[in-house]
C-alpha positions as CSV (number, residue, x, y, z in Angstrom):
1,X,-24.4,1.9,-22.2
2,X,-21.5,-0.6,-23.5
3,X,-19.9,2.6,-24.8
4,X,-20.2,4.5,-22.0
5,X,-18.7,2.4,-19.9
6,X,-15.7,1.4,-22.4
7,X,-15.4,5.1,-22.7
8,X,-15.3,5.6,-18.7
9,X,-13.0,2.8,-18.1
10,X,-10.6,4.5,-21.2
11,X,-10.8,7.8,-19.6
12,X,-10.1,6.6,-16.1
13,X,-7.0,4.4,-17.5
14,X,-5.8,8.1,-18.1
15,X,-6.4,9.9,-15.3
16,X,-4.7,7.0,-13.3
17,X,-2.3,6.8,-15.9
18,X,-1.1,10.8,-15.9
19,X,-1.1,10.8,-11.9
20,X,0.0,7.8,-10.8
21,X,3.1,6.9,-13.5
22,X,4.9,10.4,-13.4
23,X,8.0,10.7,-11.2
24,X,8.4,6.8,-10.2
25,X,12.0,7.4,-10.6
26,X,12.2,10.8,-9.2
27,X,13.4,9.5,-5.4
28,X,15.2,6.8,-4.4
29,X,13.4,3.3,-3.0
30,X,12.8,3.7,0.7
31,X,13.6,0.6,3.1
32,X,12.8,-1.3,4.2
33,X,10.1,-3.1,2.3
34,X,10.8,-1.0,-0.9
35,X,14.2,-1.9,-1.0
36,X,14.3,-5.4,-0.6
37,X,11.6,-6.3,-3.2
38,X,13.1,-4.5,-5.6
39,X,16.6,-6.6,-5.2
40,X,14.4,-9.7,-4.7
41,X,13.7,-9.2,-8.5
42,X,16.6,-7.4,-9.5
43,X,18.2,-11.1,-8.1
44,X,15.7,-12.4,-10.4
45,X,17.1,-11.0,-13.6
46,X,20.8,-11.6,-12.5
47,X,20.4,-15.7,-11.6
48,X,17.3,-16.7,-13.6
49,X,15.8,-18.7,-11.3
50,X,12.3,-17.2,-11.1
51,X,11.0,-20.0,-8.9
52,X,12.6,-20.1,-6.0
53,X,12.9,-16.1,-4.3
54,X,16.5,-14.6,-3.1
55,X,17.5,-11.8,-1.6
56,X,21.2,-11.5,-1.2
57,X,21.4,-14.5,-2.9
58,X,20.6,-16.3,-0.2
59,X,16.7,-18.4,-0.2
60,X,14.2,-16.0,1.1
61,X,11.1,-17.0,2.9
62,X,9.1,-13.9,3.9
63,X,7.0,-13.7,0.4
64,X,5.6,-15.9,-2.5
65,X,6.7,-14.6,-6.0
66,X,4.3,-13.3,-7.9
67,X,5.0,-9.7,-7.0
68,X,8.6,-10.3,-8.3
69,X,7.5,-11.7,-10.8
70,X,5.4,-8.3,-12.2
71,X,8.1,-6.5,-10.9
72,X,11.7,-8.5,-12.6
73,X,8.8,-8.4,-15.7
74,X,9.0,-4.4,-15.1
75,X,12.2,-3.9,-15.1
76,X,13.6,-6.5,-17.9
77,X,11.7,-3.5,-19.8
78,X,12.8,-0.3,-18.4
79,X,16.1,-0.9,-16.5
80,X,16.8,-2.0,-13.1
81,X,16.0,1.6,-10.8
82,X,12.9,3.1,-8.9
83,X,10.7,3.5,-11.9
84,X,9.8,-0.5,-12.8
85,X,10.0,-1.3,-9.1
86,X,7.4,0.7,-8.8
87,X,5.8,0.1,-11.6
88,X,3.9,-2.8,-11.0
89,X,1.5,-0.7,-8.6
90,X,1.0,1.7,-10.6
91,X,-0.9,-0.7,-13.1
92,X,-2.2,-1.7,-9.9
93,X,-4.0,1.4,-9.3
94,X,-5.4,1.9,-12.8
95,X,-7.0,-1.2,-12.6
96,X,-8.6,-0.8,-9.0
97,X,-10.0,2.8,-10.5
98,X,-11.7,0.5,-13.4
99,X,-12.4,-2.3,-11.6
100,X,-14.5,-0.3,-9.0
101,X,-16.4,1.9,-10.8
102,X,-17.7,-1.7,-13.2
103,X,-18.3,-2.9,-10.3
104,X,-20.5,0.0,-8.9
105,X,-21.8,0.8,-12.4
106,X,-23.0,-2.7,-12.4
107,X,-24.8,-3.2,-8.4
108,X,-25.4,0.9,-9.4
109,X,-25.5,3.1,-12.1
110,X,-22.9,4.7,-14.0
111,X,-22.7,7.7,-11.8
112,X,-22.0,5.3,-7.9
113,X,-19.6,4.2,-10.4
114,X,-18.0,7.2,-10.7
115,X,-18.5,8.0,-7.5
116,X,-16.4,5.0,-5.6
117,X,-13.7,5.3,-8.2
118,X,-13.1,8.7,-7.8
119,X,-13.3,8.2,-4.1
120,X,-10.7,5.6,-4.2
121,X,-8.6,7.9,-6.6
122,X,-9.1,11.1,-4.2
123,X,-8.3,9.3,-1.1
124,X,-4.9,9.8,0.5
125,X,-3.6,6.4,2.0
126,X,-4.3,4.2,-1.7
127,X,-3.2,7.0,-3.9
128,X,0.1,7.0,-1.6
129,X,0.8,3.4,-2.3
130,X,-0.4,3.9,-5.9
131,X,3.6,5.3,-6.0
132,X,5.2,2.7,-4.3
133,X,7.2,-0.8,-4.6
134,X,5.1,-2.5,-1.8
135,X,3.3,-5.8,-2.1
136,X,-0.5,-5.4,-0.6
137,X,-2.3,-3.2,-3.7
138,X,-1.8,-6.1,-6.1
139,X,-2.6,-8.1,-2.9
140,X,-5.6,-7.0,-1.8
141,X,-6.6,-6.0,-6.0
142,X,-6.7,-10.2,-5.7
143,X,-8.8,-10.5,-2.4
144,X,-11.4,-8.0,-3.4
145,X,-11.6,-9.9,-6.9
146,X,-12.2,-13.2,-5.4
147,X,-14.4,-12.4,-3.0
148,X,-16.5,-10.4,-5.1
149,X,-16.5,-12.8,-7.9
150,X,-17.8,-15.6,-4.7
151,X,-20.9,-12.3,-4.0
152,X,-22.2,-12.8,-7.8
153,X,-21.5,-17.2,-7.1
154,X,-24.2,-17.1,-4.2
155,X,-26.2,-14.5,-5.4
156,X,-26.8,-16.1,-8.9
157,X,-27.1,-19.2,-6.5
158,X,-29.9,-17.2,-4.5
159,X,-31.8,-16.5,-7.2
160,X,-30.9,-12.3,-6.9
161,X,-32.9,-10.1,-8.8
162,X,-29.1,-8.8,-10.2
163,X,-28.7,-10.1,-14.1
164,X,-25.8,-12.5,-14.5
165,X,-25.2,-13.7,-17.7
166,X,-22.8,-17.0,-16.7
167,X,-23.0,-19.6,-14.8
168,X,-23.0,-19.9,-10.8
169,X,-20.0,-21.9,-11.3
170,X,-18.0,-19.8,-13.4
171,X,-18.1,-16.9,-10.7
172,X,-17.4,-19.5,-7.9
173,X,-14.2,-20.4,-9.3
174,X,-13.1,-17.1,-10.6
175,X,-13.9,-16.4,-7.0
176,X,-11.1,-19.5,-6.1
177,X,-8.4,-18.5,-9.2
178,X,-8.5,-14.6,-7.5
179,X,-8.2,-15.3,-4.2
180,X,-5.4,-18.2,-5.4
181,X,-3.8,-15.5,-7.0
182,X,-4.0,-13.1,-3.4
183,X,-1.8,-16.0,-1.8
184,X,0.6,-16.6,-5.0
185,X,1.6,-12.4,-4.1
186,X,1.6,-12.4,0.2
187,X,0.3,-15.6,1.4
188,X,-3.0,-17.8,2.5
189,X,-3.7,-14.3,4.6
190,X,-5.1,-13.5,1.2
191,X,-7.4,-17.4,1.4
192,X,-7.7,-16.3,5.3
193,X,-9.1,-13.1,4.9
194,X,-12.0,-14.0,2.3
195,X,-13.0,-17.1,4.7
196,X,-13.7,-15.3,7.5
197,X,-15.8,-13.0,5.9
198,X,-17.6,-15.5,4.7
199,X,-18.5,-16.9,8.2
200,X,-18.8,-14.1,9.2
201,X,-21.7,-13.7,6.8
202,X,-22.9,-17.2,7.9
203,X,-23.4,-16.0,11.5
204,X,-25.1,-13.4,10.7
205,X,-27.9,-15.4,8.3
206,X,-28.2,-17.5,11.7
207,X,-26.2,-20.3,10.4
208,X,-28.2,-20.6,7.3
209,X,-25.8,-22.6,4.8
210,X,-26.1,-20.1,1.9
211,X,-23.0,-22.2,0.7
212,X,-23.1,-25.9,0.3
213,X,-19.9,-28.1,1.7
214,X,-18.7,-28.8,-2.5
215,X,-19.3,-25.4,-3.3
216,X,-17.0,-24.7,-0.4
217,X,-15.1,-27.6,-1.4
218,X,-15.1,-25.6,-5.0
219,X,-14.3,-22.6,-4.3
220,X,-11.3,-24.3,-2.1
221,X,-10.0,-26.0,-4.8
222,X,-9.8,-23.5,-7.6
223,X,-7.9,-21.5,-5.2
224,X,-5.5,-24.2,-4.4
225,X,-5.3,-25.3,-7.7
226,X,-3.6,-22.2,-8.6
227,X,-1.0,-21.4,-5.3
228,X,-0.3,-25.2,-6.6
229,X,1.3,-23.6,-10.0
230,X,4.7,-22.5,-7.5
231,X,3.9,-23.7,-4.1
232,X,3.8,-27.5,-5.5
233,X,6.8,-26.8,-7.5
234,X,8.7,-25.1,-5.1
235,X,7.8,-28.6,-2.2
236,X,8.7,-31.1,-5.2
237,X,11.8,-29.9,-5.9
238,X,13.2,-28.5,-2.9
239,X,11.1,-30.0,-0.4
240,X,8.3,-28.6,2.7
241,X,11.4,-25.9,3.6
242,X,9.5,-22.7,2.2
243,X,6.4,-24.0,3.5
244,X,7.7,-24.1,7.2
245,X,10.0,-21.3,7.3
246,X,7.1,-19.4,5.6
247,X,4.3,-19.9,8.5
248,X,7.0,-19.8,11.2
249,X,7.1,-16.2,9.9
250,X,3.4,-15.3,10.0
251,X,3.2,-16.4,13.1
252,X,5.9,-14.5,14.2
253,X,4.3,-11.3,12.7
254,X,0.9,-12.7,14.1
255,X,2.3,-13.0,17.9
256,X,5.3,-10.6,18.3
257,X,6.2,-7.3,17.5
258,X,8.3,-8.4,14.6
259,X,11.3,-6.0,13.5
260,X,10.1,-3.2,16.9
261,X,6.6,-3.0,14.9
262,X,5.1,-2.2,17.8
263,X,1.8,-0.4,18.7
264,X,-1.4,0.5,20.4
265,X,-4.6,-1.6,20.2
266,X,-5.9,1.5,18.2
267,X,-3.5,1.8,16.0
268,X,-4.8,1.0,12.8
269,X,-8.6,2.6,13.3
270,X,-6.1,6.0,13.7
271,X,-4.8,5.2,10.6
272,X,-7.7,4.6,8.3
273,X,-9.3,7.5,9.9
274,X,-6.6,10.4,8.7
275,X,-5.0,8.6,6.1
276,X,-8.1,8.0,4.1
277,X,-9.1,11.2,4.4
278,X,-11.5,12.1,3.0
279,X,-13.0,8.4,2.3
280,X,-13.0,8.1,5.9
281,X,-15.6,10.4,6.9
282,X,-18.8,10.2,4.8
283,X,-17.3,6.2,5.2
284,X,-18.3,6.6,8.5
285,X,-21.8,7.3,8.3
286,X,-22.9,4.4,6.8
287,X,-22.7,2.3,9.2
288,X,-25.3,4.1,10.4
289,X,-29.0,3.3,9.9
290,X,-29.1,4.0,6.0
291,X,-32.2,4.2,3.6
292,X,-33.5,1.5,2.4
293,X,-32.1,0.1,-0.4
294,X,-34.7,-1.0,-3.8
295,X,-32.4,-4.1,-4.4
296,X,-31.7,-7.1,-2.4
297,X,-28.6,-7.2,-4.1
298,X,-27.2,-3.7,-3.4
299,X,-28.1,-4.3,1.1
300,X,-26.3,-7.4,0.6
301,X,-23.2,-6.0,-0.9
302,X,-23.3,-3.3,1.6
303,X,-23.2,-5.9,3.6
304,X,-20.8,-7.9,2.7
305,X,-18.3,-5.0,2.3
306,X,-19.2,-4.0,5.9
307,X,-17.8,-7.8,6.9
308,X,-14.9,-7.1,5.1
309,X,-14.1,-4.1,6.6
310,X,-14.1,-5.5,10.3
311,X,-12.6,-8.6,10.0
312,X,-10.1,-7.3,8.3
313,X,-9.4,-4.0,10.9
314,X,-10.0,-7.1,13.4
315,X,-7.5,-9.2,12.8
316,X,-5.0,-7.4,12.4
317,X,-5.5,-5.6,15.6
318,X,-5.4,-8.4,16.9
319,X,-2.1,-9.4,15.1
320,X,0.9,-7.6,17.3
321,X,3.3,-6.3,14.3
322,X,1.1,-3.4,13.5
323,X,2.4,-1.3,10.4
324,X,0.2,1.1,8.9
325,X,-0.3,-1.1,4.8
326,X,-1.6,-4.3,7.5
327,X,-5.2,-2.6,7.1
328,X,-5.3,-1.2,3.1
329,X,-7.4,-4.4,2.5
330,X,-10.1,-1.9,4.0
331,X,-10.2,0.5,1.5
332,X,-11.4,-1.1,-0.8
333,X,-14.6,-1.8,1.4
334,X,-14.1,1.9,3.0
335,X,-13.9,3.7,-0.1
336,X,-17.3,1.7,-0.6
337,X,-19.3,3.3,2.3
338,X,-17.8,6.3,1.5
339,X,-19.4,6.3,-2.2
340,X,-22.6,4.9,-0.6
341,X,-22.7,7.8,1.5
342,X,-21.6,10.6,-0.9
343,X,-24.2,8.6,-3.1
344,X,-26.9,9.7,-1.0
345,X,-25.6,12.5,-0.2
346,X,-26.3,13.7,-3.7
347,X,-29.5,12.2,-3.9
348,X,-31.4,14.2,-1.0
349,X,-31.6,10.7,1.4
350,X,-29.2,12.2,3.7
351,X,-27.9,15.3,4.9
352,X,-24.2,16.7,5.1
353,X,-24.5,16.8,9.0
354,X,-22.7,18.8,11.3
355,X,-20.5,15.3,12.3
356,X,-18.6,15.3,8.6
357,X,-18.2,18.9,8.4
358,X,-16.0,19.0,11.5
359,X,-14.3,15.8,10.5
360,X,-13.3,16.7,7.2
361,X,-12.0,20.3,8.4
362,X,-10.4,18.5,11.5
363,X,-8.4,16.0,9.2
364,X,-7.7,18.5,6.6
365,X,-6.3,21.4,8.6
366,X,-4.3,18.5,10.1
367,X,-2.3,18.4,6.9
368,X,-2.5,21.8,6.2
369,X,-1.4,22.7,9.0
370,X,1.5,20.0,8.9
371,X,2.4,20.8,5.5
372,X,2.3,24.4,6.1
373,X,4.6,24.0,9.2
374,X,6.8,21.5,7.6
375,X,9.7,24.1,6.3
376,X,9.3,26.5,8.8
377,X,10.3,23.1,11.0
378,X,13.0,22.6,8.4
379,X,14.7,26.1,7.9
380,X,15.2,25.7,12.1
381,X,16.1,22.0,12.5
382,X,17.9,23.1,15.6
383,X,15.3,23.5,17.3
384,X,14.2,20.1,17.0
385,X,17.7,18.8,17.5
386,X,17.9,18.6,21.5
387,X,14.6,17.2,21.2
388,X,15.4,13.6,20.3
389,X,17.8,11.2,22.3
390,X,19.1,9.3,19.6
391,X,22.2,10.6,18.6
392,X,21.1,9.4,14.4
393,X,18.2,11.9,14.8
394,X,20.3,14.4,16.1
395,X,23.1,14.0,13.1
396,X,20.3,13.2,11.0
397,X,18.7,16.8,11.4
398,X,21.1,18.4,11.1
399,X,21.4,17.4,7.3
400,X,21.9,20.4,4.0
401,X,17.8,19.6,2.7
402,X,17.7,23.2,0.8
403,X,14.0,24.6,2.1
404,X,12.4,28.2,-0.1
405,X,9.2,28.7,1.8
406,X,7.0,27.6,-1.4
407,X,6.8,24.0,0.0
408,X,3.7,25.3,1.7
409,X,1.7,25.3,-1.4
410,X,0.4,22.0,-1.1
411,X,-1.1,23.4,2.4
412,X,-2.4,26.3,0.9
413,X,-3.9,24.2,-2.0
414,X,-6.1,21.9,0.1
415,X,-7.4,24.7,2.0
416,X,-8.7,26.3,-1.2
417,X,-10.0,22.7,-2.1
418,X,-11.9,22.1,1.3
419,X,-13.2,26.2,1.0
420,X,-13.9,25.6,-2.7
421,X,-15.8,22.2,-1.9
422,X,-17.4,23.7,1.6
423,X,-19.0,26.6,-0.9
424,X,-20.9,24.0,-3.2
425,X,-22.3,22.1,0.4
426,X,-23.5,24.9,1.6
427,X,-25.1,26.3,-2.5
428,X,-26.5,22.1,-2.5
429,X,-27.4,22.8,1.0
430,X,-29.6,25.9,0.2
431,X,-30.8,24.2,-2.8
432,X,-32.2,21.6,-1.1
433,X,-34.4,24.3,1.4
434,X,-35.7,25.7,-1.3
435,X,-36.8,22.3,-3.1
436,X,-34.5,22.5,-5.9
437,X,-33.6,19.7,-6.5
438,X,-31.6,19.4,-9.7
439,X,-29.5,22.3,-8.7
440,X,-29.2,20.7,-5.5
441,X,-27.9,17.2,-6.9
442,X,-25.5,19.3,-9.1
443,X,-24.2,21.6,-6.6
444,X,-23.2,18.5,-4.4
445,X,-21.8,16.5,-7.2
446,X,-19.7,19.1,-7.9
447,X,-17.8,19.8,-4.5
448,X,-17.1,16.0,-3.8
449,X,-15.8,16.3,-7.2
450,X,-13.9,19.4,-6.2
451,X,-12.6,17.8,-2.6
452,X,-11.7,14.2,-4.1
453,X,-9.9,15.0,-7.0
454,X,-8.1,18.0,-5.0
455,X,-7.7,15.5,-2.6
456,X,-5.1,14.0,-5.6
457,X,-3.7,16.8,-6.8
458,X,-2.8,17.3,-3.3
459,X,-1.6,14.8,-2.5
460,X,0.5,14.8,-5.9
461,X,2.1,17.9,-4.9
462,X,3.4,16.5,-0.9
463,X,5.5,14.3,-2.7
464,X,6.7,16.2,-5.6
465,X,7.7,18.9,-2.0
466,X,8.1,16.8,-0.2
467,X,9.4,13.2,0.0
468,X,13.5,14.5,-1.4
469,X,13.8,16.8,1.4
470,X,12.9,13.7,3.3
471,X,14.7,11.4,2.3
472,X,17.6,14.0,2.7
473,X,17.4,14.0,6.4
474,X,16.7,10.0,6.5
475,X,18.7,7.7,4.0
476,X,20.5,9.7,1.2
477,X,23.8,9.7,2.0
478,X,24.2,6.3,2.9
479,X,22.0,5.5,-0.9
480,X,24.6,7.5,-2.3
481,X,27.9,6.3,-0.9
482,X,26.3,2.7,-2.2
483,X,26.1,4.7,-5.5
484,X,29.8,5.1,-5.4
485,X,30.4,1.8,-5.0
486,X,28.6,0.7,-8.1
487,X,31.3,-1.4,-10.5
488,X,34.1,-2.1,-8.1
489,X,35.2,-4.9,-6.5
490,X,34.9,-5.0,-3.5
491,X,32.2,-5.9,-0.1
492,X,29.8,-3.3,0.8
493,X,28.6,-4.3,4.1
494,X,26.2,-2.2,7.0
495,X,26.6,-2.7,10.5
496,X,24.4,-2.1,13.8
497,X,21.1,-1.3,11.4
498,X,19.6,-4.0,8.8
499,X,19.2,-2.6,5.6
500,X,19.1,-4.0,2.1
501,X,20.3,-0.7,0.3
502,X,23.8,-1.6,0.1
503,X,23.0,-4.8,-2.3
504,X,20.2,-2.7,-4.4
505,X,22.3,0.0,-4.2
506,X,25.5,-1.5,-4.9
507,X,23.9,-3.9,-8.0
508,X,25.9,-6.1,-6.0
509,X,27.1,-9.0,-8.0
510,X,26.6,-12.8,-7.6
511,X,28.4,-14.1,-4.7
512,X,31.1,-16.0,-5.6
513,X,32.9,-16.2,-1.8
514,X,30.6,-18.3,0.5
515,X,33.1,-16.6,3.2
516,X,31.4,-13.0,2.6
517,X,28.8,-14.2,4.4
518,X,30.6,-14.1,7.2
519,X,30.8,-10.6,9.4
520,X,34.0,-11.7,11.6
521,X,35.8,-13.3,8.6
522,X,34.7,-10.0,6.9
523,X,35.9,-7.7,9.5
524,X,39.5,-9.6,10.3
525,X,39.4,-12.3,8.4
526,X,42.4,-12.7,5.5
527,X,39.6,-11.3,2.9
528,X,40.4,-11.3,-0.9
529,X,38.6,-7.5,-1.1
530,X,38.5,-4.3,0.3
531,X,35.4,-4.2,2.7
532,X,33.6,-0.8,3.3
533,X,31.4,-1.1,6.3
534,X,28.1,1.8,6.8
535,X,26.8,2.7,10.8
536,X,25.3,4.4,12.1
537,X,26.9,6.9,14.3
538,X,26.1,5.4,18.4
539,X,27.5,2.0,17.0
540,X,30.6,3.5,15.2
541,X,32.4,2.9,18.1
542,X,32.1,-0.8,17.8
543,X,33.5,-0.2,13.9
544,X,36.7,2.2,15.5
545,X,38.1,-0.4,17.6
546,X,39.0,-3.2,15.1
547,X,42.7,-3.0,14.1
548,X,42.7,-2.3,10.5
549,X,38.9,-0.5,10.2
550,X,39.1,3.0,9.4
551,X,36.9,5.4,9.5
552,X,37.2,7.1,6.1
553,X,33.6,10.0,6.1
554,X,31.2,10.7,8.1
555,X,27.5,12.3,7.5
556,X,24.2,13.3,8.6
557,X,24.7,10.5,10.9
558,X,26.3,7.9,8.6
559,X,30.1,7.0,9.7
560,X,31.8,5.2,6.8
561,X,34.8,2.6,7.2
562,X,36.9,0.5,5.4
563,X,39.5,-2.5,5.9
564,X,41.8,-2.5,2.7
565,X,42.9,-5.9,1.5
566,X,46.2,-7.0,2.5
């Protein structure tokens, strides 16, 4: 069993490496978060200041530093660039596939671990996030690991039938340790999610004290000791400034649609339903009555995962700022619940019903139709331009982006995957009707392998065919301009919109003149270097009115200005 577990873990790690690592540097980082975080990590290497977070060489209070430590290590090893900025999350993807396999194997068996791992691997949004440079993959990994070890502590304490070789205190402190790592990654929300989930479970137990006060304090103390390795040092060196500003920022995210990130109340439900295809369709079945489990710990784990899912979904539904990745912690419970349904389907304990078939074909059809329509739209963007009132959008749609028509391949491939998977599902249903259990199980298992592995390939193909072209419309003109200023002794800023791209892609050196932070000085003052300003077409007139500000070009909705040193 140990050899099988190790061999499977290594194969899953290899699978993750094959899909997550290639093409990480194939396209520029996308504003907002990717470039922001990469710039922070770049500046860490320049300043050699690893315990205070800076962006634009100004203290930055919105995030703790752990993820930036990972990025800066990768940049130090592989150079500053897109590959190094995204590599930590590719490694997180590999670790996640192994983690869910080992968890599933321990709770159920080898097959269940494989199903859960394959489900996570072949679900759209998790796949995309492992190829990004945002914080959330590691943040979610730590929260799940922390909550999982807390659950093991509870099972050990209450004598659940699962064989647990270590002491309950070891599981408890490991749980706190991983939550502390989550806090160091993105903040106290890690602890909040864990404690809220524990609280919901406590209510479901009719307020039975399944964990006593000293044990809960021990869990919290372990998390606190981890966080003090940075929060404590930051406070000791610089006072409470960071914590105060960080908490203000968290409150602003909670209470207002920060940075214009608005959304309707069901925003995250729609994101998870469509974005977590195909896992979301199978996960829905697990919220209804399921066959009884053989062991108490399995039914208990299902409850924990349901509570975790609802805690995250409701919490970020309440939060006013709506961003796709805010609900990404749901990926762990959602893929587990999907794996549970799939396992029961393979074993014949539940049926592959019409709702599942409709849901799978509906969302797959939306993806395939969108992908197949994109080349046609790209070749005829003039049809779209009148539909947009925003001048920048109108101009950017006129970008010189080459479409060949072969971009329909991912959409056609997905339809082929669906057809093949459903052929196997029908074969499995016929075998069940004929009381041929082994044939049915094999057909269903192969069908799910085709569905999830095929979806992963579909996402990979879509990235290869489309992400560069999307960038051609959205940001490439500006980034190319920024890159042209690398090594030039000048100031480069944006006007009318916020961005970190001008920092990362000009490889901005350490600030030596504090006046450069003063926009009035850059525009009208006695500057010591040439100033380049990038704006969008709708705000270009504001710069045209400034004496000495000369327009030097425009492209795809961006307008470029220069002010020469006197």
